[in-house]
All heavy atoms as TSV, in Angstrom:
chain	resi	resn	atom	element	x	y	z
A	1	MET	N	N	168.099	145.219	149.925
A	1	MET	CA	C	168.738	143.957	149.440
A	1	MET	C	C	167.968	142.804	150.023
A	1	MET	O	O	167.679	142.679	151.121
A	1	MET	CB	C	170.137	144.001	149.956
A	1	MET	CG	C	170.904	142.754	149.655
A	1	MET	SD	S	172.801	142.877	149.792
A	1	MET	CE	C	172.961	142.871	151.506
A	2	ALA	N	N	167.659	141.890	149.054
A	2	ALA	CA	C	166.985	140.655	149.403
A	2	ALA	C	C	167.972	139.528	149.798
A	2	ALA	O	O	169.091	139.445	149.324
A	2	ALA	CB	C	166.053	140.110	148.198
A	3	ILE	N	N	167.509	138.774	150.812
A	3	ILE	CA	C	168.349	137.667	151.324
A	3	ILE	C	C	167.631	136.386	151.028
A	3	ILE	O	O	166.431	136.292	151.132
A	3	ILE	CB	C	168.555	137.848	152.794
A	3	ILE	CG1	C	169.397	139.122	153.127
A	3	ILE	CG2	C	169.380	136.646	153.374
A	3	ILE	CD1	C	169.669	139.442	154.540
A	4	ILE	N	N	168.488	135.390	150.470
A	4	ILE	CA	C	167.919	134.059	150.273
A	4	ILE	C	C	167.678	133.359	151.574
A	4	ILE	O	O	168.631	133.103	152.347
A	4	ILE	CB	C	168.848	133.293	149.404
A	4	ILE	CG1	C	169.334	134.036	148.096
A	4	ILE	CG2	C	168.241	131.928	149.058
A	4	ILE	CD1	C	168.169	134.271	147.205
A	5	THR	N	N	166.373	133.033	151.870
A	5	THR	CA	C	166.031	132.258	153.042
A	5	THR	C	C	165.317	131.049	152.679
A	5	THR	O	O	164.991	130.843	151.537
A	5	THR	CB	C	165.166	133.200	153.995
A	5	THR	OG1	O	163.915	133.339	153.272
A	5	THR	CG2	C	165.786	134.424	154.302
A	6	ASP	N	N	165.046	130.181	153.701
A	6	ASP	CA	C	164.334	128.975	153.419
A	6	ASP	C	C	162.953	129.277	152.868
A	6	ASP	O	O	162.415	128.572	152.015
A	6	ASP	CB	C	164.155	128.150	154.669
A	6	ASP	CG	C	165.502	127.427	155.098
A	6	ASP	OD1	O	166.339	127.349	154.203
A	6	ASP	OD2	O	165.708	127.100	156.238
A	7	GLU	N	N	162.379	130.366	153.402
A	7	GLU	CA	C	160.999	130.635	152.925
A	7	GLU	C	C	161.100	131.119	151.465
A	7	GLU	O	O	160.258	130.884	150.701
A	7	GLU	CB	C	160.505	131.904	153.836
A	7	GLU	CG	C	159.071	132.277	153.404
A	7	GLU	CD	C	158.490	133.391	154.317
A	7	GLU	OE1	O	159.152	133.655	155.422
A	7	GLU	OE2	O	157.521	133.978	153.896
A	8	PHE	N	N	162.061	131.933	151.090
A	8	PHE	CA	C	162.227	132.352	149.685
A	8	PHE	C	C	162.325	131.176	148.820
A	8	PHE	O	O	161.679	131.125	147.821
A	8	PHE	CB	C	163.445	133.256	149.492
A	8	PHE	CG	C	163.677	133.786	148.129
A	8	PHE	CD1	C	163.187	134.996	147.883
A	8	PHE	CD2	C	164.541	133.103	147.327
A	8	PHE	CE1	C	163.425	135.471	146.515
A	8	PHE	CE2	C	164.714	133.558	145.991
A	8	PHE	CZ	C	164.284	134.768	145.687
A	9	ILE	N	N	163.128	130.221	149.232
A	9	ILE	CA	C	163.318	128.958	148.354
A	9	ILE	C	C	161.972	128.188	148.307
A	9	ILE	O	O	161.698	127.746	147.181
A	9	ILE	CB	C	164.519	128.096	148.986
A	9	ILE	CG1	C	165.851	128.866	148.726
A	9	ILE	CG2	C	164.529	126.763	148.338
A	9	ILE	CD1	C	166.964	128.212	149.574
A	10	LYS	N	N	161.297	128.065	149.511
A	10	LYS	CA	C	160.132	127.332	149.454
A	10	LYS	C	C	159.144	128.084	148.440
A	10	LYS	O	O	158.368	127.404	147.729
A	10	LYS	CB	C	159.466	127.296	150.809
A	10	LYS	CG	C	158.175	126.588	150.937
A	10	LYS	CD	C	158.433	125.065	150.739
A	10	LYS	CE	C	157.207	124.375	151.022
A	10	LYS	NZ	N	157.191	122.892	150.615
A	11	ASN	N	N	158.950	129.361	148.489
A	11	ASN	CA	C	158.116	130.120	147.611
A	11	ASN	C	C	158.448	129.847	146.085
A	11	ASN	O	O	157.551	129.720	145.311
A	11	ASN	CB	C	158.066	131.620	147.948
A	11	ASN	CG	C	157.275	131.857	149.186
A	11	ASN	OD1	O	156.535	131.140	149.629
A	11	ASN	ND2	N	157.686	133.056	149.803
A	12	PHE	N	N	159.789	129.804	145.837
A	12	PHE	CA	C	160.211	129.676	144.464
A	12	PHE	C	C	159.924	128.178	144.002
A	12	PHE	O	O	159.389	128.012	143.000
A	12	PHE	CB	C	161.736	129.712	144.511
A	12	PHE	CG	C	162.332	129.915	143.028
A	12	PHE	CD1	C	162.306	131.173	142.481
A	12	PHE	CD2	C	162.891	128.879	142.408
A	12	PHE	CE1	C	162.897	131.384	141.203
A	12	PHE	CE2	C	163.316	129.018	141.152
A	12	PHE	CZ	C	163.322	130.226	140.462
A	13	GLN	N	N	159.999	127.257	144.899
A	13	GLN	CA	C	159.581	125.888	144.614
A	13	GLN	C	C	158.079	125.761	144.339
A	13	GLN	O	O	157.629	125.117	143.421
A	13	GLN	CB	C	159.959	124.879	145.723
A	13	GLN	CG	C	161.410	124.587	145.900
A	13	GLN	CD	C	161.821	123.889	147.180
A	13	GLN	OE1	O	161.194	123.981	148.121
A	13	GLN	NE2	N	162.841	123.105	146.897
A	14	ASN	N	N	157.318	126.485	145.174
A	14	ASN	CA	C	155.809	126.480	144.952
A	14	ASN	C	C	155.483	127.098	143.587
A	14	ASN	O	O	154.520	126.597	142.889
A	14	ASN	CB	C	155.126	127.228	146.090
A	14	ASN	CG	C	155.166	126.524	147.399
A	14	ASN	OD1	O	155.298	125.240	147.382
A	14	ASN	ND2	N	155.064	127.140	148.507
A	15	GLN	N	N	156.211	128.080	143.212
A	15	GLN	CA	C	155.879	128.734	141.806
A	15	GLN	C	C	156.186	127.735	140.765
A	15	GLN	O	O	155.462	127.640	139.794
A	15	GLN	CB	C	156.732	130.021	141.770
A	15	GLN	CG	C	156.230	131.063	142.519
A	15	GLN	CD	C	157.051	132.350	142.431
A	15	GLN	OE1	O	158.045	132.409	141.552
A	15	GLN	NE2	N	156.862	133.392	143.196
A	16	ILE	N	N	157.290	126.986	140.850
A	16	ILE	CA	C	157.609	126.027	139.850
A	16	ILE	C	C	156.564	124.855	139.886
A	16	ILE	O	O	156.104	124.460	138.694
A	16	ILE	CB	C	159.005	125.311	140.265
A	16	ILE	CG1	C	160.128	126.409	139.928
A	16	ILE	CG2	C	159.282	124.059	139.345
A	16	ILE	CD1	C	161.493	125.975	140.457
A	17	TYR	N	N	156.005	124.440	140.932
A	17	TYR	CA	C	155.075	123.453	141.163
A	17	TYR	C	C	153.816	123.966	140.331
A	17	TYR	O	O	153.135	123.215	139.592
A	17	TYR	CB	C	154.722	123.070	142.546
A	17	TYR	CG	C	153.627	122.121	142.661
A	17	TYR	CD1	C	153.713	120.774	142.439
A	17	TYR	CD2	C	152.259	122.520	143.096
A	17	TYR	CE1	C	152.661	119.796	142.559
A	17	TYR	CE2	C	151.269	121.671	143.256
A	17	TYR	CZ	C	151.481	120.384	143.040
A	17	TYR	OH	O	150.476	119.521	143.036
A	18	ALA	N	N	153.365	125.272	140.648
A	18	ALA	CA	C	152.242	125.875	139.987
A	18	ALA	C	C	152.434	125.786	138.396
A	18	ALA	O	O	151.462	125.597	137.716
A	18	ALA	CB	C	151.984	127.196	140.582
A	19	LEU	N	N	153.573	126.222	138.044
A	19	LEU	CA	C	153.867	126.246	136.628
A	19	LEU	C	C	153.703	124.906	135.971
A	19	LEU	O	O	153.249	124.685	134.819
A	19	LEU	CB	C	155.150	126.939	136.287
A	19	LEU	CG	C	155.240	128.378	136.566
A	19	LEU	CD1	C	156.722	128.806	136.475
A	19	LEU	CD2	C	154.326	129.175	135.531
A	20	LYS	N	N	154.365	123.833	136.567
A	20	LYS	CA	C	154.216	122.495	136.099
A	20	LYS	C	C	152.720	122.045	136.043
A	20	LYS	O	O	152.285	121.245	135.097
A	20	LYS	CB	C	154.954	121.535	137.016
A	20	LYS	CG	C	156.428	121.619	136.827
A	20	LYS	CD	C	157.208	120.633	137.725
A	20	LYS	CE	C	158.695	120.722	137.484
A	20	LYS	NZ	N	159.351	119.763	138.313
A	21	SER	N	N	151.895	122.413	136.999
A	21	SER	CA	C	150.488	122.117	136.957
A	21	SER	C	C	149.846	122.736	135.727
A	21	SER	O	O	148.977	122.131	135.061
A	21	SER	CB	C	149.824	122.566	138.174
A	21	SER	OG	O	148.415	122.280	138.201
A	22	LEU	N	N	150.164	124.063	135.541
A	22	LEU	CA	C	149.588	124.702	134.298
A	22	LEU	C	C	150.030	124.061	132.977
A	22	LEU	O	O	149.291	123.930	132.063
A	22	LEU	CB	C	150.044	126.207	134.389
A	22	LEU	CG	C	149.197	127.130	135.387
A	22	LEU	CD1	C	150.027	128.456	135.336
A	22	LEU	CD2	C	147.838	127.223	134.936
A	23	GLU	N	N	151.326	123.635	133.039
A	23	GLU	CA	C	151.850	123.047	131.787
A	23	GLU	C	C	151.179	121.738	131.550
A	23	GLU	O	O	150.703	121.502	130.348
A	23	GLU	CB	C	153.387	122.689	132.092
A	23	GLU	CG	C	154.054	121.986	131.027
A	23	GLU	CD	C	155.457	121.570	131.158
A	23	GLU	OE1	O	155.775	121.228	132.332
A	23	GLU	OE2	O	156.258	121.654	130.286
A	24	LYS	N	N	150.790	120.912	132.477
A	24	LYS	CA	C	150.051	119.725	132.359
A	24	LYS	C	C	148.599	120.053	131.837
A	24	LYS	O	O	148.199	119.405	130.862
A	24	LYS	CB	C	149.907	118.929	133.672
A	24	LYS	CG	C	148.964	117.684	133.682
A	24	LYS	CD	C	149.679	116.564	132.798
A	24	LYS	CE	C	148.790	115.386	133.009
A	24	LYS	NZ	N	148.472	114.760	131.674
A	25	THR	N	N	147.999	120.985	132.453
A	25	THR	CA	C	146.656	121.496	131.938
A	25	THR	C	C	146.709	121.858	130.495
A	25	THR	O	O	145.775	121.591	129.699
A	25	THR	CB	C	146.109	122.500	132.848
A	25	THR	OG1	O	146.084	122.132	134.211
A	25	THR	CG2	C	144.742	123.030	132.442
A	26	ILE	N	N	147.668	122.701	130.179
A	26	ILE	CA	C	147.742	123.152	128.755
A	26	ILE	C	C	148.046	121.941	127.833
A	26	ILE	O	O	147.467	121.980	126.704
A	26	ILE	CB	C	148.833	124.252	128.687
A	26	ILE	CG1	C	148.425	125.510	129.352
A	26	ILE	CG2	C	149.301	124.515	127.179
A	26	ILE	CD1	C	149.562	126.515	129.566
A	27	GLN	N	N	148.920	121.127	128.269
A	27	GLN	CA	C	149.166	119.936	127.328
A	27	GLN	C	C	147.906	119.124	127.140
A	27	GLN	O	O	147.590	118.615	125.966
A	27	GLN	CB	C	150.293	118.974	127.893
A	27	GLN	CG	C	151.670	119.616	127.809
A	27	GLN	CD	C	152.800	118.883	128.591
A	27	GLN	OE1	O	152.395	117.936	129.433
A	27	GLN	NE2	N	154.033	119.244	128.369
A	28	ASP	N	N	147.128	118.894	128.165
A	28	ASP	CA	C	145.879	118.115	128.012
A	28	ASP	C	C	144.912	118.821	127.130
A	28	ASP	O	O	144.193	118.258	126.209
A	28	ASP	CB	C	145.159	117.943	129.386
A	28	ASP	CG	C	146.022	116.957	130.295
A	28	ASP	OD1	O	146.840	116.308	129.813
A	28	ASP	OD2	O	145.750	116.959	131.555
A	29	ALA	N	N	144.873	120.267	127.272
A	29	ALA	CA	C	143.976	121.022	126.347
A	29	ALA	C	C	144.322	120.908	124.865
A	29	ALA	O	O	143.522	120.776	124.036
A	29	ALA	CB	C	143.868	122.485	126.806
A	30	ILE	N	N	145.677	120.883	124.638
A	30	ILE	CA	C	146.222	120.784	123.214
A	30	ILE	C	C	145.861	119.523	122.716
A	30	ILE	O	O	145.346	119.360	121.587
A	30	ILE	CB	C	147.612	121.091	123.221
A	30	ILE	CG1	C	147.904	122.600	123.528
A	30	ILE	CG2	C	148.212	120.642	121.857
A	30	ILE	CD1	C	149.341	122.948	123.645
A	31	ALA	N	N	145.942	118.445	123.505
A	31	ALA	CA	C	145.688	117.042	123.036
A	31	ALA	C	C	144.217	116.890	122.708
A	31	ALA	O	O	143.824	116.378	121.717
A	31	ALA	CB	C	146.104	116.087	124.131
A	32	ARG	N	N	143.333	117.531	123.615
A	32	ARG	CA	C	141.854	117.434	123.345
A	32	ARG	C	C	141.527	118.229	122.019
A	32	ARG	O	O	140.739	117.790	121.276
A	32	ARG	CB	C	141.043	118.039	124.539
A	32	ARG	CG	C	140.937	117.030	125.565
A	32	ARG	CD	C	139.920	117.596	126.695
A	32	ARG	NE	N	140.100	119.023	127.068
A	32	ARG	CZ	C	140.925	119.426	128.031
A	32	ARG	NH1	N	141.601	118.497	128.723
A	32	ARG	NH2	N	140.972	120.624	128.377
A	33	GLY	N	N	142.164	119.401	121.886
A	33	GLY	CA	C	141.965	120.236	120.685
A	33	GLY	C	C	142.390	119.461	119.477
A	33	GLY	O	O	141.716	119.539	118.373
A	34	ASN	N	N	143.505	118.751	119.511
A	34	ASN	CA	C	144.063	118.053	118.287
A	34	ASN	C	C	142.983	116.916	118.051
A	34	ASN	O	O	142.729	116.642	116.854
A	34	ASN	CB	C	145.300	117.466	118.616
A	34	ASN	CG	C	146.416	118.475	118.348
A	34	ASN	OD1	O	146.212	119.496	117.599
A	34	ASN	ND2	N	147.504	118.410	119.091
A	35	TYR	N	N	142.493	116.252	119.098
A	35	TYR	CA	C	141.481	115.067	118.829
A	35	TYR	C	C	140.274	115.763	118.153
A	35	TYR	O	O	139.698	115.053	117.249
A	35	TYR	CB	C	141.173	114.514	120.178
A	35	TYR	CG	C	139.979	113.435	120.000
A	35	TYR	CD1	C	140.350	112.200	119.483
A	35	TYR	CD2	C	138.749	113.764	120.363
A	35	TYR	CE1	C	139.265	111.188	119.284
A	35	TYR	CE2	C	137.803	112.821	120.187
A	35	TYR	CZ	C	137.975	111.641	119.645
A	35	TYR	OH	O	137.036	110.723	119.557
A	36	GLU	N	N	139.777	116.831	118.733
A	36	GLU	CA	C	138.533	117.473	118.199
A	36	GLU	C	C	138.801	117.868	116.684
A	36	GLU	O	O	137.827	117.759	115.940
A	36	GLU	CB	C	138.067	118.654	118.974
A	36	GLU	CG	C	137.578	118.316	120.306
A	36	GLU	CD	C	136.277	117.565	120.300
A	36	GLU	OE1	O	135.513	117.756	119.366
A	36	GLU	OE2	O	136.072	116.649	121.194
A	37	LEU	N	N	139.959	118.310	116.381
A	37	LEU	CA	C	140.296	118.809	115.063
A	37	LEU	C	C	140.244	117.486	114.131
A	37	LEU	O	O	139.720	117.576	112.982
A	37	LEU	CB	C	141.663	119.440	114.957
A	37	LEU	CG	C	142.065	119.887	113.590
A	37	LEU	CD1	C	141.111	120.904	113.141
A	37	LEU	CD2	C	143.515	120.502	113.746
A	38	GLU	N	N	140.764	116.392	114.615
A	38	GLU	CA	C	140.676	115.123	113.820
A	38	GLU	C	C	139.232	114.781	113.549
A	38	GLU	O	O	138.895	114.443	112.424
A	38	GLU	CB	C	141.365	114.090	114.583
A	38	GLU	CG	C	142.929	114.056	114.545
A	38	GLU	CD	C	143.569	112.971	115.381
A	38	GLU	OE1	O	142.840	111.934	115.627
A	38	GLU	OE2	O	144.732	113.212	115.774
A	39	GLN	N	N	138.417	114.918	114.614
A	39	GLN	CA	C	136.991	114.572	114.437
A	39	GLN	C	C	136.295	115.582	113.430
A	39	GLN	O	O	135.539	115.107	112.546
A	39	GLN	CB	C	136.273	114.590	115.741
A	39	GLN	CG	C	136.807	113.610	116.650
A	39	GLN	CD	C	136.657	112.140	116.256
A	39	GLN	OE1	O	135.681	111.698	115.668
A	39	GLN	NE2	N	137.926	111.426	116.284
A	40	LEU	N	N	136.701	116.787	113.461
A	40	LEU	CA	C	136.066	117.768	112.437
A	40	LEU	C	C	136.443	117.485	111.149
A	40	LEU	O	O	135.751	117.485	110.165
A	40	LEU	CB	C	136.439	119.209	112.927
A	40	LEU	CG	C	135.940	119.691	114.207
A	40	LEU	CD1	C	136.526	121.148	114.524
A	40	LEU	CD2	C	134.460	119.816	114.037
A	41	ASN	N	N	137.765	117.066	110.869
A	41	ASN	CA	C	138.255	116.738	109.603
A	41	ASN	C	C	137.528	115.440	109.006
A	41	ASN	O	O	137.265	115.393	107.854
A	41	ASN	CB	C	139.650	116.582	109.584
A	41	ASN	CG	C	140.388	117.887	109.515
A	41	ASN	OD1	O	139.930	118.774	108.792
A	41	ASN	ND2	N	141.506	118.002	110.239
A	42	LYS	N	N	137.187	114.506	109.926
A	42	LYS	CA	C	136.510	113.298	109.455
A	42	LYS	C	C	134.986	113.620	109.043
A	42	LYS	O	O	134.510	112.849	108.335
A	42	LYS	CB	C	136.495	112.409	110.694
A	42	LYS	CG	C	137.769	111.676	110.835
A	42	LYS	CD	C	137.683	110.691	112.018
A	42	LYS	CE	C	138.874	110.079	112.394
A	42	LYS	NZ	N	138.926	109.198	113.576
A	43	ASN	N	N	134.472	114.671	109.654
A	43	ASN	CA	C	132.984	115.001	109.487
A	43	ASN	C	C	132.945	116.194	108.505
A	43	ASN	O	O	131.845	116.863	108.481
A	43	ASN	CB	C	132.370	115.387	110.767
A	43	ASN	CG	C	132.180	114.064	111.559
A	43	ASN	OD1	O	131.430	113.165	111.224
A	43	ASN	ND2	N	132.943	113.946	112.817
A	44	LYS	N	N	133.901	116.489	107.696
A	44	LYS	CA	C	133.868	117.581	106.839
A	44	LYS	C	C	132.625	117.440	105.874
A	44	LYS	O	O	132.392	116.363	105.324
A	44	LYS	CB	C	135.198	117.745	105.912
A	44	LYS	CG	C	135.331	119.099	105.331
A	44	LYS	CD	C	136.646	119.080	104.507
A	44	LYS	CE	C	137.826	119.018	105.504
A	44	LYS	NZ	N	139.062	119.031	104.892
A	45	GLY	N	N	131.887	118.509	105.762
A	45	GLY	CA	C	130.623	118.386	104.893
A	45	GLY	C	C	129.405	118.082	105.639
A	45	GLY	O	O	128.346	118.247	105.055
A	46	GLU	N	N	129.506	117.668	106.896
A	46	GLU	CA	C	128.385	117.405	107.694
A	46	GLU	C	C	127.791	118.587	108.401
A	46	GLU	O	O	128.573	119.496	108.690
A	46	GLU	CB	C	128.682	116.279	108.722
A	46	GLU	CG	C	129.120	114.971	108.176
A	46	GLU	CD	C	127.966	114.153	107.703
A	46	GLU	OE1	O	126.756	114.439	108.015
A	46	GLU	OE2	O	128.254	113.354	106.772
A	47	PRO	N	N	126.494	118.619	108.718
A	47	PRO	CA	C	126.007	119.815	109.372
A	47	PRO	C	C	126.586	119.825	110.815
A	47	PRO	O	O	126.710	118.817	111.394
A	47	PRO	CB	C	124.489	119.498	109.441
A	47	PRO	CG	C	124.214	118.458	108.500
A	47	PRO	CD	C	125.483	117.670	108.330
A	48	VAL	N	N	126.814	121.071	111.289
A	48	VAL	CA	C	127.378	121.243	112.612
A	48	VAL	C	C	126.496	120.746	113.664
A	48	VAL	O	O	126.954	120.110	114.629
A	48	VAL	CB	C	127.586	122.843	112.776
A	48	VAL	CG1	C	128.056	123.126	114.308
A	48	VAL	CG2	C	128.654	123.373	111.841
A	49	GLU	N	N	125.150	120.799	113.483
A	49	GLU	CA	C	124.235	120.359	114.553
A	49	GLU	C	C	124.340	118.805	114.700
A	49	GLU	O	O	124.309	118.284	115.724
A	49	GLU	CB	C	122.766	120.715	114.110
A	49	GLU	CG	C	122.506	122.131	114.109
A	49	GLU	CD	C	122.868	122.924	112.772
A	49	GLU	OE1	O	123.369	122.250	111.847
A	49	GLU	OE2	O	122.785	124.121	112.848
A	50	LYS	N	N	124.655	118.119	113.544
A	50	LYS	CA	C	124.760	116.621	113.596
A	50	LYS	C	C	126.008	116.284	114.286
A	50	LYS	O	O	126.133	115.346	115.141
A	50	LYS	CB	C	124.697	115.971	112.182
A	50	LYS	CG	C	124.869	114.570	112.163
A	50	LYS	CD	C	124.799	114.016	110.744
A	50	LYS	CE	C	125.269	112.602	110.738
A	50	LYS	NZ	N	125.435	111.978	109.372
A	51	VAL	N	N	127.152	116.841	113.881
A	51	VAL	CA	C	128.447	116.571	114.479
A	51	VAL	C	C	128.491	116.925	115.973
A	51	VAL	O	O	129.037	116.084	116.714
A	51	VAL	CB	C	129.580	117.371	113.686
A	51	VAL	CG1	C	130.920	117.234	114.443
A	51	VAL	CG2	C	129.560	116.991	112.160
A	52	PHE	N	N	127.965	118.066	116.376
A	52	PHE	CA	C	128.169	118.412	117.807
A	52	PHE	C	C	126.798	118.070	118.549
A	52	PHE	O	O	126.735	118.313	119.798
A	52	PHE	CB	C	128.329	119.866	118.009
A	52	PHE	CG	C	129.715	120.327	117.536
A	52	PHE	CD1	C	129.954	120.892	116.312
A	52	PHE	CD2	C	130.822	120.056	118.295
A	52	PHE	CE1	C	131.242	121.215	115.879
A	52	PHE	CE2	C	132.096	120.340	118.035
A	52	PHE	CZ	C	132.280	121.030	116.689
A	53	ARG	N	N	125.937	117.411	117.899
A	53	ARG	CA	C	124.655	116.920	118.546
A	53	ARG	C	C	123.895	117.996	119.297
A	53	ARG	O	O	123.598	117.873	120.515
A	53	ARG	CB	C	124.945	115.662	119.455
A	53	ARG	CG	C	125.593	114.615	118.726
A	53	ARG	CD	C	125.803	113.380	119.646
A	53	ARG	NE	N	126.681	112.439	119.048
A	53	ARG	CZ	C	127.436	111.594	119.493
A	53	ARG	NH1	N	127.428	111.428	120.839
A	53	ARG	NH2	N	128.191	110.833	118.879
A	54	VAL	N	N	123.726	119.076	118.560
A	54	VAL	CA	C	122.981	120.242	119.152
A	54	VAL	C	C	121.800	120.499	118.247
A	54	VAL	O	O	121.841	120.196	117.087
A	54	VAL	CB	C	123.870	121.422	119.249
A	54	VAL	CG1	C	124.989	121.277	120.263
A	54	VAL	CG2	C	124.421	121.977	117.888
A	55	PRO	N	N	120.619	121.109	118.902
A	55	PRO	CA	C	119.532	121.382	118.009
A	55	PRO	C	C	119.827	122.566	116.900
A	55	PRO	O	O	120.682	123.337	117.296
A	55	PRO	CB	C	118.454	121.763	118.892
A	55	PRO	CG	C	119.166	122.164	120.239
A	55	PRO	CD	C	120.453	121.399	120.175
A	56	PRO	N	N	119.208	122.481	115.854
A	56	PRO	CA	C	119.437	123.577	114.839
A	56	PRO	C	C	119.119	124.888	115.402
A	56	PRO	O	O	118.196	125.017	116.229
A	56	PRO	CB	C	118.654	123.042	113.649
A	56	PRO	CG	C	117.966	121.835	114.021
A	56	PRO	CD	C	118.248	121.529	115.403
A	57	LYS	N	N	119.777	125.922	114.928
A	57	LYS	CA	C	119.493	127.293	115.346
A	57	LYS	C	C	118.206	127.658	114.558
A	57	LYS	O	O	117.984	127.324	113.526
A	57	LYS	CB	C	120.581	128.293	114.989
A	57	LYS	CG	C	121.812	128.091	115.747
A	57	LYS	CD	C	122.810	129.255	115.376
A	57	LYS	CE	C	123.986	129.127	116.441
A	57	LYS	NZ	N	124.917	130.201	116.005
A	58	LYS	N	N	117.351	128.441	115.294
A	58	LYS	CA	C	116.113	128.791	114.689
A	58	LYS	C	C	116.219	130.220	114.169
A	58	LYS	O	O	117.035	131.085	114.533
A	58	LYS	CB	C	114.931	128.825	115.803
A	58	LYS	CG	C	114.673	127.447	116.106
A	58	LYS	CD	C	113.544	127.501	117.209
A	58	LYS	CE	C	113.269	125.965	117.624
A	58	LYS	NZ	N	112.165	126.009	118.637
């Protein structure tokens, strides 16, 4: 049988903090992805090398 202690509560709070941090990271990644998607749609028909500024594949 587990007993609720201050340590148990502290660990639970730490897990919530870690999840909030992950949530922020994921939201930022989604925002960047949406921005990149907008840029891709604006450059439809352009060569990938030009859009991403990479040398052409040989």
